[in-house]
N, C-alpha and C positions, 0 to 999 in steps of 0.2 A: 504494500500500500504506500502510495507516495505521501509526502508530508502534508500537502494541502488537504488531501482526503482525510488523513488521520486527524488533523486539526478540526475539520468540519464535523467529523464524527464525535470527537471529544466535546466540542461545543454543544452538540445535540444530546450529550449525556450517555453515549454509547459505552457500556461497561466493557465490551470486548475490545474496543479501541483503547480504553484506559489500561486494560491488562497488557495490551500490545505495547503501549508506551512504556509501562513499567518494565516489561521484559526486555525491551530494546535498550533502555537507558539506565537501568538500575546499576549495573556495574560501573558505568561512567560516573554516575552521581556519587556512589559510595567511594570510589577511588579518589575523586576530587575532594570530597569531604575528608577522607583519610589523609590526604596530602596536607590538608590544612590543620586538622585536629590531632592526628597521630594516635587515635584510639579507635579501634574497630567498632566497639559498641556505640560510642558517641557518633561515629560516622554513619552507622546504620540508622540511628535515631534521626540524624539530620536528613538522611535520604527519605525516611518515612515522612518527615515534615515537608520536604520538598514536594513529594508527590501529592500530599494532602493539599498543599498550597496550589499546585498546578490544577488539581481537580476543582478547587473552589474558584480559581481565578482564570481559567482557560478562556472564559468569555471576554476577558480583557486583552487577550493576546491578539496583537494587530498584524502579525506577520511582517513586521519591519525588519526583523532578523530571523534567522532560522530557529526552529523549535529547540534544536540542540544548544544554540547560543543562549536562548532564554533559560533553559534548564541550568546551564553553567552559571549564569548570573544569579539565579535563585539559590543554587547550591553554595556559591561563594558567600552570598549575603547570609544565608542560614548558618554556614560554618563560622563566619566571623561573629555572629550573634551568640552561637554556642560557646565559642572561645571566651567571649566577654562574660557570659553568664557563669561559666565554669570558674573563671578567675575570681569573680565576686563570691561565689559559693565557697571556694577554697579559702579566701581571705577571711570570711566570717566564720568558717568552721575552725580555722586556726585560732582566731581570737576567742571563740567560745571554748575550745579545748584548753587554751592557756588559762582562762579564768576558772576552769573547772579543775585545774591542777594536773592536766595531762601533758606535761612538758615534753616527755619523750615522744609521744604521738605527734605533738606539734612539730618537733624537729624532723621526724620522718615525713610528715605531710609537706613540710616546707622544702623538701628535697635533700635533707641531710641524710645521705644513705651510708650505712655502714659498709666500708669497702670489702669486708669479708663476705658480706651477703650478696654483693652485686656481681653479676657476671660481666665479663669483659665486653661482650657484644651489646648487652643492654646499656652499659656505660657509654659506649660509642654512640649508640642510637639516641640516648638521652642528650648527649652533647650536641649532636647534629640537630635534633629537634629543638633544643633550647636556642641554638644559634639561629635556626630558621624562624622560630617564634619571635626572636628579638628584632628581626628585620622590620622596617617600616611596612605598613599594610600593602601598599601597591607593589613593592619589591617582592614580598612574600607571595602575593597572588600570581604575579608574572612568573616567578621562579617555580612555583607549584604547578602551574599550567604547562610550563615548558618541560620540566624534568619529570614530573609524575604523570602528567596526561599526554606528554609528547606532542603538544600542539605547536603549530608553526607560528612564527612571529606575526604573520598576517591574521591568523585565527585569534591569537591573543589580543592583537590590536582591536579587532572587531568586538571581541568579548568585553574588553575593558573600555572600549569606546575612546581609544587614544590612537596616535599615529604609530606606524611600524617603527620609526626611529625612536619614539618614546619607549617602546617595548625593548628595543635593543639597549637603550640607556638604562632602563630599570634592571634588566638582566645583568648588564655589566656591573652596575653598582651592587646588586644582590650578591653576585659571585665574589666581588671584591670584599664586601662586608663579611660574608661567610668565611672567606680565607682569613681575614683579620681575627675573627672571633674564634676560629678553630685552630689556628696555628699555635696559640699558647697551650691549648688543651693537648694537642698531639706532642708538643715539646715536653710537657710535664709527664705525659703518659709513657714516653720512651725511657724516662729516667729510672 
């Protein structure tokens, strides 16, 4: 089924078309969210929210961009909202635990990991995720779409509604910032 037909059927409330939409784009949505959030369960929750939003707002889709681009935009917005909500939840949870006298738990939740417990691979992944999470939002989005979703510069430019040269600049700065953030980690790790 071509996209135009799918959109028309979605707008008319066709459940089979919605199932087809989910089957076609679910992996893409989950992978994009995972690239932003770094947690499978949260990424799946975001994907569910994305498809619920699509179901409720498909009537507003004006076909100015492709359906895939629209889904990417919703996924990125939902992922960023989930990141912000998770940071607020963690912050208030640590404060609550502190005042209840759970200082050891506060240290663990704040990221103070006992080196004896941590596996080397998990440590590397955490360092990379932390560095990625510390990037400015537009750099993180561009980097995630390029490296995790393997989108072209043109596709990223369309999705982010910026020029191709702006995408190139964002990716250059993201890579440079990641190098700066990770070089110290890897120098200390080798010691």
